[in-house]
C-alpha positions in Angstrom: -11.8 19.5 9.2 -12.5 16.3 11.0 -10.6 17.2 14.2 -13.9 18.4 15.7 -15.1 14.8 15.8 -12.3 13.8 18.2 -10.5 11.7 15.6 -7.5 14.0 15.3 -7.7 14.0 11.5 -7.2 17.6 10.6 -7.3 18.1 6.8 -6.7 21.8 6.7 -8.7 24.3 4.7 -8.0 23.1 1.2 -11.3 21.3 0.7 -13.3 21.9 -2.4 -16.7 23.6 -2.2 -19.7 21.4 -1.5 -17.9 18.9 0.8 -19.1 17.9 4.2 -17.6 20.7 6.3 -20.0 21.9 8.9 -19.9 24.0 12.0 -20.1 21.8 15.1 -20.1 23.9 18.3 -18.4 22.6 21.4 -20.5 22.2 24.6 -18.7 22.1 28.0 -19.2 18.4 28.3 -17.4 17.8 24.9 -14.7 20.4 25.5 -12.8 18.1 27.8 -13.4 14.5 26.5 -12.4 11.6 28.7 -11.5 9.3 25.8 -10.3 9.3 22.2 -11.1 6.8 19.4 -7.9 5.6 17.7 -7.7 3.4 14.6 -5.1 0.5 14.8 -2.6 0.9 12.0 -0.1 -1.8 13.1 0.0 -4.8 15.3 3.3 -6.5 16.1 5.5 -8.2 18.6 8.4 -6.3 20.0 11.6 -7.3 21.7 11.3 -10.1 24.3 7.9 -11.1 22.8 6.0 -8.0 24.0 2.9 -7.5 21.9 2.0 -3.9 20.9 -0.3 -1.9 18.6 0.3 1.4 16.9 -2.6 3.7 16.3 -3.3 6.3 13.6 -2.1 9.2 15.8 1.3 7.5 16.6 0.4 6.0 20.0 2.1 2.8 20.9 0.1 0.7 23.3 1.9 -2.3 24.9 0.0 -5.5 25.9 -3.3 -4.8 24.1 -6.3 -7.2 24.3 -5.5 -10.3 22.3 -8.4 -9.8 19.9 -7.4 -6.4 18.6 -6.3 -6.4 14.9 -5.3 -3.9 12.3 -8.2 -1.6 11.1 -10.0 -2.1 14.5 -10.8 1.0 16.6 -9.8 1.3 20.2 -11.3 3.6 22.8 -8.3 5.1 24.7 -8.6 6.8 28.1 -6.8 10.1 27.7 -5.4 10.3 31.3 -4.1 6.8 31.6 -3.4 6.0 28.0 -5.0 2.5 28.4 -7.5 0.8 26.1 -10.9 0.7 27.7 -12.8 -0.8 24.7 -12.2 -2.2 21.3 -14.5 -2.0 18.2 -13.8 -4.7 15.7 -13.8 -4.0 11.9 -16.7 -6.1 10.8 -20.0 -5.6 8.9 -22.7 -3.8 10.8 -20.4 -1.3 12.5 -21.0 2.5 12.2 -18.1 4.0 10.2 -16.8 7.4 9.0 -14.8 7.9 5.8 -11.6 9.8 6.5 -10.1 10.1 3.0 -10.8 9.9 -0.6 -13.8 11.3 -2.5 -16.3 10.4 0.2 -14.5 12.0 3.1 -16.8 12.9 6.0 -19.6 10.5 5.1 -21.0 8.3 7.8 -22.7 5.0 7.3 -22.9 1.3 8.2 -20.3 -1.1 6.9 -22.1 -3.5 4.5 -19.5 -5.5 2.8 -15.7 -5.8 2.5 -13.8 -7.0 -0.6 -10.3 -8.4 -0.4 -8.3 -8.1 -3.6 -5.0 -10.0 -3.6 -2.1 -7.6 -4.5 -4.3 -4.6 -4.5 -6.4 -2.4 -2.2 -9.2 -3.8 0.0 -12.6 -2.1 -0.7 -15.3 -1.4 1.9 -18.9 -0.9 0.9 -20.9 1.5 3.1 -24.6 2.4 3.3 -25.5 5.8 4.7 -28.7 6.8 6.6 -30.2 8.0 3.3 -29.9 4.5 1.8 -27.2 5.4 -0.7 -24.4 2.8 -1.0 -20.8 3.8 -1.8 -17.4 2.2 -1.6 -13.9 3.3 -0.7 -10.6 1.9 0.3 -10.5 0.1 3.7 -7.6 2.3 4.7 -10.0 5.3 4.5 -12.6 3.8 6.9 -12.7 4.6 10.6 -15.1 2.8 13.0 -17.0 5.3 15.2 -19.6 3.1 16.8 -21.7 0.0 16.9 -24.9 -0.4 15.0 -26.6 3.0 15.1 -24.9 4.2 18.3 -22.0 6.6 17.7 -19.2 7.1 20.2 -18.6 10.6 19.0 -21.0 13.5 18.3 -21.8 14.0 14.6 -22.3 17.4 12.9 -25.6 18.8 11.7 -25.8 16.7 8.5 -25.0 13.5 10.3 -22.5 12.6 7.6 -25.0 12.4 4.7 -23.8 13.8 1.4 -26.4 15.8 -0.5 -26.6 16.3 -4.2 -26.2 19.8 -5.6 -29.9 20.1 -6.1 -30.7 18.9 -2.6 -28.1 21.4 -1.2 -29.7 24.3 -3.2 -33.2 23.4 -2.0 -32.0 23.2 1.6 -30.4 26.7 1.4 -33.7 28.2 0.1 -35.7 26.9 3.1 
């Protein structure tokens, strides 16, 4: 359930045991957010040469900033629907994995591999120092450096092994 992060990526309740689901209580300040992070899924030019972008949640934003590309994240003001800030998809950005085996993990984008005719792969390093990789389509930028634009749940997106989880429950 990633909707609590403000990403709008509700996965339902069909997750396997041991995944990164965590309770994340809402505070009054977070109950009515002023902005939403949206991943750019398409960038194109429409009729009469009007540039536009389409985000992961279906929003179409006309006349975006010229530097916004596919896979970037835009900070959208909820009331006006305008882009207030853009986070580029480059190494050093704080990211969250939204699909695949590593769903819910948070880390810093280390490297990006481009495979012609196949999927792009992104390599990510989490706060515990573990490196993992996933398809670039599963990666969502949530901040710059170590600064997150959204609040993270209790585990901060770090995946624990079965033994580490058991030891944590005993404490």
